[in-house]
N, C-alpha and C positions, 0 to 999 in steps of 0.2 A: 495601481498606481506606477507615476512614470520615476524611474528610479535612474540616476545620472550612473554610468559603469565606471567614471573615475572614482566613485567615494563607495563604489559599494564594497567595504573594505573594513577591515579592522583599522582603527585611526593611526594604533602603530606602524603598519605597514608602510605609508605615507614616507616615514624617516630611513627606511630599511634600505632602498638603495644605494645612500651613500655611506652606510655600515658595512657592505661589504670589504673584503681585501679589495686595495686599487687593483686595476688591470684585470677584476674578473671579467669570464666573457661567458662564462655556462653556469646554472641553478639546475639540477634535475632533482625532481620531486617527486615522491607518489600518494596515494590511498590507498591506505591499509584497514582493515577491519582488524583489534586487535586481541580481541578478549571478549568471549561472549559468558563470561564470571559474574553480570549484574542480571544477566537474561534470565539462568539457570536457577534464581534463587524462584523465579514462579512460574517456571518453563512445565509441561507436562512428560512422563517416559516417550510423546510420541516425537519431541523435538529430537533431530539429529546431529546438533550439531554443527550443523553448514549455514553458511550463509548464504539467501539467493541472489547472486550477484544480478542488478538490475539498476539502469538508472546516469549510467555515462552520454549516451547520445541524447539523452534526455537535459540532461543536465549542460552539456559541452554547446548544444542548439540554446537555450536560454544566455549563455553567457556572449553567443558570439549575435544575441540579437539584441542584449544590451549595450554590446560594444561598437554594432552596424549604427546603433541609433548616435551614438558618440561620432564615429566618423563621417555620418553625413552631415551634422549639424554643425554651424559654424565654429570656426577653432577662433576665434575670438571671443566667442560668447559659452564654449563647453571650457576654455581653457582658463579663462576668465574667473568663473566661476567656482573653480579649483582653488587659483587664487587668492579669489577673496573669502574664500575659506579657511584658507591655511594663513591670513594675515592676523585672522582671532584666534584659529584652533590652536595651533602650534607657533605662534608669534612671529609668521610668515616662514615659508618655505622652498626656497626657489626651487633648489635641485631637484622636487620631487613635479613640480609646477614646469620645469624645462623637461625632463623627462617623458612627461604627458602632452606635454606640443609635440616633443619629438615624434610619438607614436602616433598622435593624431596626421601627421606626415607624411607615414607610410600608408598610412587606411588601412589596415589589418592589424590582428593577432600574429605577431610571428612566433607561434609556436605549437608542436609536435605533441598530443595526445594519445598514449596508449590506453588498450583498454585488456582485461580478458575478454571473451563472448557471455555476454549480456543473458541470463539463464541458466549459469555455470552455478554449482553446487561447489564452494567456496572454506576451506579450513580458512580457522585466523588464525593471523600473523600472514598471509598472503594477498601480496600488493595487488589490487584492483584496477586502476590506475598509475600511472605515469604520465610526468607532463614538464617537459622542458624547453628552452628558447633556441628559438632557430638563427638569431641573427646575435651579435656577440654584445652589440649594444642595449641590450633589453634582459641582459642577465635578471634584473629584477622582476621583470615583470612574474615571471614562472609561480614564485610566491607571492607575488603581491595578489593573483589569485585565489589565494589557500582557503580563504575564508569562503569565499562563495563557492568554491568547490566542492567544500565541505557541506556546506547547508542549501546546496541543490540535491545532495549525492543520499546523504547517509538514510533519511525518512524511507526514501522508493526502497531502497534496498531492507531496510529494516520492516516496513510491513509487506513486503514479497515476502520475508522469513519465515513473520511469525503465520500468513497466512498460509505457507509453506506447511505449518504446523499443525493449523487448523485442517490443512484436507490430508493431512497425513493421518488424524483423528477419524475424520468422516468416511476415510478410503477403510482402515478398518475394519471400523464397524461394518461398514457396507459389505465387505466381503464375507464378515462373520456370520449376517443376517440374510444375505442375498440380495443385496441393491446394485443395480446398473453402474454404468461409470457417466452417464450425464447425469443421473440425480446429484452424484458427489459434483459434479462441477456447476451447479445449481444452490451444495445446501448450505453454504455461507454466504450471504447479501450486502455487500456494503452500504451501510447505513450511519457511517462515519463524518459526512460532511459538513452537517451545523455546529460538530463540536472541532474542528480546526479551525488554524489559524489561517484563515483565508479560502476563496477558491482555488489561489494558486498551489496554494497547500493542498488541500482536500484532490486536488486535480492528481500532484506526481502521487503523492500516498497510493489516490484510490490506482493505477495505475499500479503500481506493488501489488494492489489484491490482484488487477485484473490478471496476472501474469499464472494464477491460481485457480481463481473461480470466475466467471463468465455474467454471477448476477451482482447487481450493481443500481443505489439509485445516486450515487456520486456520477453527475452526467459529465462533468467538467474530465474525469477522468476518461472517457471514452475522447473528449476532443483532445486530450493527451495524446490520447494511440494515434490518433490519425494526422494528429500535423506535428509529433515527435517520435512517431516509431512509425508510420508512415503504413496505418492499419488502412484498410477501404471500405466503402459503404457494405461492400458485398459482404466481407469479413462479416463472422460472429464475434464481432467486440462484447459488445454484452444482451442483458434481457432482463427487463421488470416486469411488472403487472400493475394495472389500476389498482389503486388502493386508498381506501379511506383514511380519515386522520379522526382525532379526536374532535374538532369542529367541527366538522363532518355530519361526526353522530351528532354529537349532542345538540346540535344547534337543529339538526331532522327531528330528535326525538323530544325534545324540547319542548320544539314549537307544535308539534305534531298535540302535545298533552296538555300546553297552554291552550290552542282550539280547539280543545276538547272533541275531539275526534275521535276519541281512543277510548270517553269514557273515563280521563284521567288517571288511565295507567299507564306507568311510564316503561314498564313490560309490555305491555301490548301496545306501545307507540313505539316502543325498538323493533318487534315484529314489523307492526307496519313499514316500515322505512327499510328493513332489511329485505320485505318483500319487496317491497318497488324496486330498489336498488339493483336484485339481481333478476328481476323480472321484466323490469322496463327500462332502467339506466342502462345499465349491461348486462344484457338479456344471455350474452356468449361468450366463452372464454374465459379466462382466468379474473376473479376480482377477487381481492383482500380485504376484510375487514375488521375493523379494531373491536374489539369485542368487551374490555371491561372500563368501557366509562362511566356505568353504574354497577350491575349487577351482573358479573362477567358467568358465575356459576349457573343463575338461571338463564340466561345463554346459550348455553350447552345444554341444560338441564330441561328448559322448555321453550325455547323459539326454536333451535334448531328441531328438535322431532314434530315441532308443529310444522317444518320450511322441510320436511327429510320429504318428500316424495317431487317438489321443485328442484331442490337439489340435485337430486340423482338421475334426472332428467334433463338437466344442465346441459349445453350442448357443446359441441367447440368452435371456435373464431376458424378464422383461416388461418391463424396462426398460433394458438394455444388451444389445450382442451379443455374442454367445461370442468371450471374446479371453482367450489368457495373455499377460502382457504382465512381459518378464522387466526386473528392476529390476539394475544394477550400481549398486553405492557406493561405489567404493574405488578407485586410481588415477588417471590423467591421462582426464579421461574425454574430450577429443581423440582419445587415441592410442584408448582403450576403446570407443568407438566407431564413428569413422574408419580404424582399424589403424596402425599405428605402422609408417610405413617403413623402420627403422632394425635392426627384427628379421627374425629369419630367415624367409626370401623363404616364402612358403604355408605359413608355420607361423598359429596362430590370431591370434596378438597383428598379423600381420604384415597378417592380412586384417580384422579389426577385428569388432563384433559386429551391423555390420546385412550387412556382406557373409555372414559364417557364418550367419544366420539367413534366407536368403536361398538360400541353396543350400541349407539342411535344407527352406523350405517352399515357397521360389517364391512367385510372388505376380503380380501383373499390370503392365502399362505404362499410364502415363498420358495424355491426348492431348497430352502437351508429350513425352511420350519419355522418360520417368523410371521406374526400376525401383518400382512401391511393394507391398510386404510381403502375404501374404496376410492376409486380415482377421482373421482367428484369433489371430494372434501379434504382439506391438510390444513397445520398448521404450520404460522411463523412466529420464532419469539424473540424480540430483537432491541433488549430490556436488561442491560447489566451480565451479559455474555462474557465470559471470559475463555481460554481454552481448558482451562481445567473443568465450568462447568460445563462446555459441549462434551468433553469425555465423560461425566458424570453424568449427564442426562441421557448421552447414549449407551449409555452402561446401565445402566438403569432399567431403560428399556428394553434393552437386553433382555435381564433379569425377569421380566416381566412376560417376556415373549413377543417384542415389537419389534418392527424391523426399523433400524435405521432410517430408512425414506419418510417416515413419518412425519419428519419435524425439518424444520428451514431455520439457520439460526440468521438472527442479523446482526452483523459484528458491527459493535460503533464506536467511536472516538474515544471508549475507554481501553478499548484494544488497541486503537491505531494512534492516539494522540497521546497517551501518557508514557513517550519514550524520549529518550534522548539521545545526541548521536554516542555517548557512555553507555548505550544498551547494549549496542556491540563493537565498541570501541575506537569506531572510527577516527581516526586521526591522517593530516597531509603533512609527512616528513620530506626534506631536504638529506637526499644522502650524497652528493654526488656534485664539485665545482670544478671549474677552471680559473686558473690564474697565470695570467701569461704563457698561456699556451698549456701548459702543464696540469696532470689529472688529480686533483683531491679525495680522495674517499673520503665520507666524512656521515658521522653518527651521534645518537647520541646514546648514553648509557647510566642511568641516574642512578646512584646507591640508595638513595632513598624508595626506588620502587623501580624496581627489576622489569614490571609486564610493558613500563615505558621505553625499552632499548629498544632502538629504532634497527631498520637493515640498515646496508652499509655499502655505498658506491653504487654502480649499477646494475640493474634486478633483470632478471629472468627470469620465469616462469615456465615450468617442464610437468610431465605426469609422469610417476609409475607406473608400475605395467599394473596396477590396479585402478589404473588411471584416476588418482589422487594427486591436485596439485600439490607441490613444493618450487620451495623457492633457493634460488641459486644467485647470492648477493654480490658483490665484490667483484663482478666478470672481467671488470679493467685493469684486474692485477693477469689475469689471463691473456686476455683478446678484446677487448674495447669493442669489436664488432662483434660478439658474442652477445650486445644487448639485443640486438637487432633481431635474433630469434625469436623461440618460443611461443608460447598461446597469449603474452600481452603484443596484441600488432596495434598498429599505427591505424586509427579510425579517422582523425582530423588532423591535418597541418595547413598553415600559414592562412586561414581564412576559407579552406575548404575541404570538403566532404573527400576520406580516401577509402571510407567502409562502412557502408549502414547496415542495421538490422532492423528488425520489424516484430511485431506483438508476438504474429505466429511462429516466427522463427523461435521464440523465447521461449512459446508455450511449449512448442516440439522439444526444444532442449530439456526441457524440466521435466518433460513425458521416462 
């Protein structure tokens, strides 16, 4: 999408420049996650009440890219476009057009952005970004960008925080059942791209996932990591495996059945297809097979036992161990994986997938005494997974004596798309201004909703003796220069990067 930077705003922003006090020269604002009250309605006990702060660098770089297109475009064209739009939209609004024209003349955004270190765990009510103008005539620009600062940041941080809860769940059961850290790093795989609001949205969201896990099928997240967070090709940005989808499976199975190559037996047709897939087309390494196109339980009880020797002799490729991963994709994931106690005793449904795979392939016992499937076979479930279901699955597997590493979760858009900026209460608010050279401490404190009370004045973030962030506001009442210290550090100023971070640094902080 070709966006025109001057109009990537809420419409009412256009008129705000003229509404500030005469002779205003500075506006100072911040982005703060205010509350997790909404998220606590659906989280598990493994949520630690902290936001994973990530997204500042990517958002600022995207803002810069949009405005660079504006500055490089013909002034008459881009300013004229705004003028024509305002003629109908606001009945003509010359002051805004004049201000945008003056901005085009200087050729950069006269702003200063500060951020907490990305990869920090932050309590609520702590500002994570501050922004202010660096040239007095562009005081209006600070909050002109409020909308885009908000919508380019909240989802990345929100989903990184949710991914951290998934990781805490996986890590707990890994430690309980004797599973290594690398297995945890691939145990939640990002399946969300098709359910996101466009590829750019998927990239930003998927980057949040990559701060916690390395498994993803959201390829644009890898581009985002490289282009906006300086990840290198040689870094372990993300991994995945070759995998079938239902179109692949059903077209092969029904073709073989139709051609009467397998005596009209659909189950035998599926066996032949799977055998061809794992011996001829993908003979080594990992391959994932979607197994519920028709009769999932027969795949586990008839087809896999028939292919047992082939599967157990599967060899590694140059980059991956030899393994067949089974993917159920329908039904209740807890029951499908762990078993349904209401099903007939000793039926496949009663036992569940992991127990059936153990009966066929066996495995090893971890040092904590839990069963781990043979390394040549595994399972991933990617439909309807939530943090609560993931926790219940791993808890029930442990109760049955199975290690957590027997299952991988595909985390989809139900997790990563069904959120809003209110999930963690993100808001951009102005807290300080200067008029005629005099500083004015500003804030909001609605009597109708105390949760929306803002900080005051210039802000500084410090840490206490336990390493927890805390806010010191209105520092101008003591000394305005105090705003320059603390953990909010300048990362971008007047069109130039002052300090950048990268994916590896973020992951390291989160360790």
